[in-house]
LOSE-413896 format. One line per 5 residues: number of its first residue (from 1); their letters; for each residue z, x, y of N, C-alpha, C, O. Coordinates in steps of 0.02 Angstrom, whole numbers. Each point is the difference from the previous one (the first is absolute). Layout:
NUM) A) Z X Y Z X Y Z X Y Z X Y ~ ...
// end
This chain:
1) XXXXX) 1126 -2656 2294 -89 8 -14 21 50 -57 44 44 3 ~ -105 -69 -79 -7 55 -48 -44 44 -6 -54 -13 26 ~ 62 70 -57 -50 54 -21 -57 5 6 -31 52 -8 ~ -7 -135 31 -83 0 -21 -30 41 28 21 10 57 ~ -86 36 -82 -50 16 68 -36 -31 6 20 -58 11
6) XXXXX) -95 67 -13 -41 -20 31 -42 -70 -34 -38 -1 -48 ~ 60 -54 89 -18 -72 -37 52 -30 -17 -14 -59 -13 ~ 82 73 3 12 -54 -59 36 40 -56 48 -24 -31 ~ -81 103 17 -4 22 -47 55 41 -23 26 46 33 ~ -10 -61 -83 77 35 -12 -21 63 -91 4 -33 -51
11) XXXXX) -17 92 43 -2 22 -20 36 -17 -56 59 -16 7 ~ -83 16 -56 49 18 -73 27 52 -71 52 30 -15 ~ -122 -41 -16 13 91 -25 -94 0 -38 -41 -33 -31 ~ 51 84 55 -87 20 22 -2 58 -124 48 14 -35 ~ -115 -3 22 4 28 -58 -47 65 26 -58 1 20
16) XXXXX) 66 8 -22 -9 97 63 -51 9 -88 -61 -3 4 ~ 93 11 -71 -15 38 -47 -77 -35 11 -23 33 47 ~ -27 -83 -67 -33 -43 4 -53 13 41 -54 -17 -25 ~ 51 46 87 11 53 62 -59 79 -54 -56 22 14 ~ 101 -4 -68 -2 50 11 -81 26 -77 -51 33 -10
21) XXXXX) 119 -96 -27 -61 -30 -79 -41 -30 -3 -24 -3 -57 ~ -22 -51 129 -38 -24 -18 -66 2 85 14 4 60 ~ -73 -8 -91 -27 4 66 -14 -95 4 -24 -30 -47 ~ 43 -3 113 29 -54 -8 -67 -47 36 -30 24 48 ~ 15 -71 -67 -124 -43 11 60 -39 60 33 21 48
26) XXXXX) -47 -99 -88 37 -32 71 115 5 -24 27 39 -40 ~ 4 -88 78 27 -15 15 12 -45 28 -42 -6 45 ~ 82 -40 -44 14 -103 -18 92 22 28 35 50 -4 ~ -27 -131 38 53 -15 33 2 -37 -45 -54 -21 -22 ~ 129 -4 -15 33 -43 -40 48 2 -6 35 49 -11
31) XXXXX) -11 -141 20 54 -32 16 25 12 -80 -38 22 -43 ~ 99 -37 32 34 18 -52 57 -43 -2 48 -1 39 ~ -64 -58 -120 77 -9 -27 68 -3 -40 7 4 -61 ~ 47 -13 113 45 42 14 42 -49 -3 -17 -56 20 ~ 109 75 -57 35 -48 -37 42 -4 81 -29 32 44
36) XXXXX) 102 -72 -22 28 30 56 24 65 2 -7 39 47 ~ 48 -26 -118 29 97 10 -35 25 20 8 27 55 ~ -77 -22 -98 -28 49 25 -42 29 54 -12 60 6 ~ -17 -127 49 -6 18 40 58 24 54 -18 -1 59 ~ 94 24 -76 29 -4 38 25 80 -16 25 36 44
41) XXXXX) -36 -14 -115 -4 61 -9 -71 56 32 5 61 12 ~ -68 -105 -6 -69 -4 25 52 32 89 0 59 15 ~ 26 -96 17 -1 -6 55 55 33 27 20 -6 58 ~ 17 63 -129 29 40 18 -29 51 -25 38 46 -14 ~ -88 -39 5 -63 77 -15 24 25 -109 -4 54 -31
46) XXXXX) 19 -106 15 13 31 -66 -50 -8 -35 15 6 -59 ~ -61 -16 66 -44 40 -32 -60 71 -26 -23 48 30 ~ 15 -77 -107 -45 90 -30 -64 -36 4 6 -58 20 ~ -66 78 -33 -58 -13 16 -64 48 -52 -60 -6 -10 ~ 112 55 -16 -35 87 -36 -33 -30 -20 -58 -5 21
51) XXXXX) 95 -46 -99 -53 0 -59 -24 -75 -11 -9 -30 -53 ~ -1 4 126 -20 -55 -37 -75 -27 53 -28 18 52 ~ 19 -84 -117 -67 14 -14 -10 -70 32 47 -31 26 ~ -142 -5 -31 -7 -65 4 -86 -4 -62 -56 25 3 ~ 111 -88 -71 -21 -44 -11 -28 -54 0 34 -46 23
56) XXXXX) -102 27 -47 -4 -83 15 -13 -26 -84 -18 18 -56 ~ 39 -68 92 -20 -47 -82 21 -81 38 30 -15 52 ~ -63 -24 -104 -41 -73 27 7 16 80 52 -17 27 ~ -95 44 5 -42 -39 46 65 51 71 -17 21 55 ~ 61 -17 -75 74 51 54 -2 84 -6 -23 43 -37
61) XXXXX) 55 -47 88 27 74 14 49 0 -27 41 -42 20 ~ -20 89 -79 101 19 3 10 67 -6 -22 43 -39 ~ 65 -43 90 58 36 27 32 63 -68 45 -32 -29 ~ -50 90 2 53 4 -56 14 67 7 -38 44 21 ~ 90 -40 -38 44 83 -1 16 18 71 5 61 11
66) XXXXX) 3 -100 40 24 1 28 94 -4 5 34 -41 -31 ~ -12 89 71 68 -13 -24 41 -18 79 -12 32 52 ~ 50 -78 -55 22 -58 73 87 11 -31 17 -27 -53 ~ 12 51 77 58 26 0 44 -78 -10 -15 -52 29 ~ 83 61 -90 13 -83 20 54 3 45 41 42 18
71) XXXXX) -62 -126 1 60 17 87 62 16 2 28 -53 9 ~ 9 92 -12 103 25 19 33 -61 12 61 2 -8 ~ -88 -59 26 51 -76 24 -27 -31 -19 -4 -52 33 ~ -31 54 -90 -21 -71 -31 22 -6 -59 48 38 -10 ~ -68 -85 -54 80 -37 -14 -35 7 -71 -55 28 5
76) XXXXX) 75 -51 -79 -43 -5 -44 -68 -9 -4 -32 40 -34 ~ -5 -97 68 -48 -13 30 -69 64 5 -60 2 12 ~ 126 49 -33 -70 61 86 -56 5 -63 1 -20 -58 ~ -50 60 101 -94 -16 -61 20 78 -54 42 43 -12 ~ -88 -61 0 -19 52 -34 -37 73 35 -44 -16 39
81) XXXXX) 51 70 -44 -43 49 65 -56 -13 -24 -36 -39 31 ~ 10 73 -105 -75 32 20 -15 -59 -53 -15 7 -59 ~ 24 -80 102 -56 -58 -50 -37 -4 33 0 20 58 ~ -76 -69 -109 -58 5 61 -35 -55 54 -25 -51 -24 ~ 23 60 101 0 -1 25 -62 -65 16 -43 13 -42
86) XXXXX) 24 -61 74 -54 -14 1 -40 27 82 31 15 50 ~ -78 -16 -56 -26 9 59 -41 -49 49 -27 -52 -19 ~ 26 71 69 -29 -65 22 -46 42 39 18 37 45 ~ -103 -47 -73 -73 9 42 -26 -72 -21 14 -42 -43 ~ -65 49 100 -67 -45 -7 -37 14 -80 -10 56 -24
91) XXXXX) -9 -136 -17 -54 35 -62 -29 26 -9 -1 40 -47 ~ -65 -57 116 -39 36 8 -14 103 0 -50 35 -9 ~ 149 -11 27 29 65 -6 -1 -3 -50 -46 32 -26 ~ 84 -62 -12 35 14 -57 -93 28 -55 -13 56 -22 ~ -32 -122 18 -58 -9 -33 -54 80 12 -39 27 -38
96) XXXXX) 61 -10 109 -19 48 16 36 70 -29 -35 48 -19 ~ 86 -47 18 43 59 -43 8 6 -62 13 55 -24 ~ -18 -106 -10 4 -18 -70 -88 39 -30 -14 20 -57 ~ -33 -23 122 -74 30 -31 -4 54 9 -43 16 -42 ~ 62 44 77 17 66 7 39 29 -28 -9 59 -16
101) XXXXX) 101 -116 -9 16 47 -59 -15 5 -76 34 33 -40 ~ -96 -73 24 22 -45 -57 -69 50 14 -28 -35 41 ~ -2 73 -46 -43 98 23 73 18 -14 56 -18 19 ~ -95 88 -86 57 48 6 -12 32 63 -41 -4 45 ~ 113 49 -64 40 44 63 5 -55 78 -24 11 55
106) XXXXX) 43 -37 -67 -7 -49 51 84 -48 -11 12 -34 -50 ~ 48 47 124 49 -31 -14 30 -25 60 -12 23 56 ~ 44 -64 -66 32 -41 75 87 19 -22 35 -17 -47 ~ -22 68 115 97 -9 11 5 16 67 -48 0 39 ~ 109 16 -24 43 -25 57 -17 53 42 -7 56 -26
111) XXXXX) -2 -67 104 3 62 42 61 -12 21 33 50 -15 ~ 5 -95 44 29 -32 32 44 -46 23 -33 -51 9 ~ 97 40 8 24 -82 -22 23 3 104 4 57 21 ~ 7 -102 20 6 -19 55 37 -87 -5 -2 -45 -42 ~ 35 54 111 -14 -62 9 -15 -29 55 20 26 52
116) XXXXX) -59 -86 -49 -29 16 59 -4 -75 2 -28 -34 -44 ~ 76 -6 131 19 -50 24 53 1 -29 49 -4 37 ~ -39 8 -92 81 -24 -39 -26 -23 -95 36 -23 -44 ~ -97 39 41 -44 -9 -49 9 89 -36 0 54 28 ~ 6 -74 -107 -12 45 -26 -66 36 -36 -24 -21 -52
121) XXXXX) 1 72 84 -119 1 -4 41 78 -46 54 28 2 ~ -125 -18 -42 -24 50 -48 -52 6 18 -37 -49 2 ~ 20 100 14 -77 69 14 -21 9 -84 31 40 -35 ~ -84 -81 8 8 39 -82 -70 26 38 -15 -35 48 ~ -21 79 -60 -48 24 -32 -41 -16 -58 23 -23 -53
126) XXXXX) -110 42 71 -48 24 -68 -13 90 13 -21 35 46 ~ 51 -24 -120 -15 83 22 -4 40 -83 38 -5 -48 ~ -64 22 51 -40 77 -47 35 66 8 13 35 49 ~ 1 -30 -133 80 51 11 -38 80 0 -44 16 -40 ~ 59 8 70 2 89 4 -10 33 -48 30 -26 -47
131) XXXXX) -74 104 23 21 19 -13 44 56 19 27 12 54 ~ -26 35 -139 63 71 49 -16 16 36 37 -10 48 ~ -121 59 -28 -50 23 56 -8 -19 63 -10 36 49 ~ 20 -146 -56 -54 6 62 117 -6 49 5 -13 60 ~ 60 25 -107 47 -12 54 9 67 10 26 12 55
136) XXXXX) -40 48 -97 -10 67 38 -35 2 28 7 45 42 ~ -77 -87 -35 -55 27 64 43 -42 85 -5 21 58 ~ 55 -101 -91 27 -50 65 50 107 23 -23 43 38 ~ 60 -41 -61 65 66 16 -26 34 30 23 20 54 ~ -89 0 -82 -19 53 30 -22 -3 73 12 35 49
141) XXXXX) -45 -82 -59 -10 -27 75 34 -20 40 9 25 55 ~ 21 -85 -79 59 16 38 65 54 57 37 -12 48 ~ -57 76 -96 44 51 53 -33 43 17 18 46 35 ~ -77 -55 -59 -77 61 77 33 -70 39 51 3 34 ~ -88 -60 -44 18 -58 93 57 20 38 0 6 61
146) XXXXX) 69 9 -117 73 25 23 1 67 57 26 14 54 ~ -77 19 -111 3 74 23 -55 18 60 -18 53 24 ~ 4 -109 -13 -61 12 62 27 -57 61 8 14 59 ~ 1 -64 -82 54 -37 79 66 68 21 23 15 55 ~ -9 10 -120 101 51 43 -75 83 32 9 32 52
151) XXXXX) -45 -25 -79 -38 77 39 -57 -50 89 -9 18 58 ~ -3 -53 -80 -17 -54 66 71 -14 64 1 20 58 ~ 51 -58 -92 51 17 11 37 48 59 8 -15 59 ~ 11 77 -91 -1 62 6 -23 30 45 36 45 23 ~ -120 -59 15 -80 30 29 14 72 -24 14 45 40
156) XXX) -24 -29 -155 -15 66 5 -80 5 -14 -26 55 -8 ~ -20 -127 6 -69 53 4 -16 9 53 19 -7 58 ~ -79 31 -99 -30 45 27 -74 -53 65 -39 32 35
// end
């Protein structure tokens, strides 16, 4: 039996940096068009989403700058690690994303990649960038919350 969690979903990679750098507005699940050696590398968990982003061109969504390592046992037909990969989204989802991204300050980034019933899926999000003071506020809030939970757990409150 494989190590799949809830409902046939096996996490492959996540982009924790995006959660720190952006405010997340909308999240979409997209399929991804991969070659044979790419899906083998994805199943092995050799994916890096950190610098990735999504661009809409000619009515299609493309995943750019995502590194999928070459398959170790591949031959000379192995894939290019940072090639552009087409995302499989509905037309109305692409139109909605395109209308938001055309406004200033919005972008689309991948949040996580996972296998769902054996098929590779990417969770992409419509995001707006955080300013430095927003990041500081988030860190301070997280620290206060952690300290509060620690105090309640220890029973030091009065």
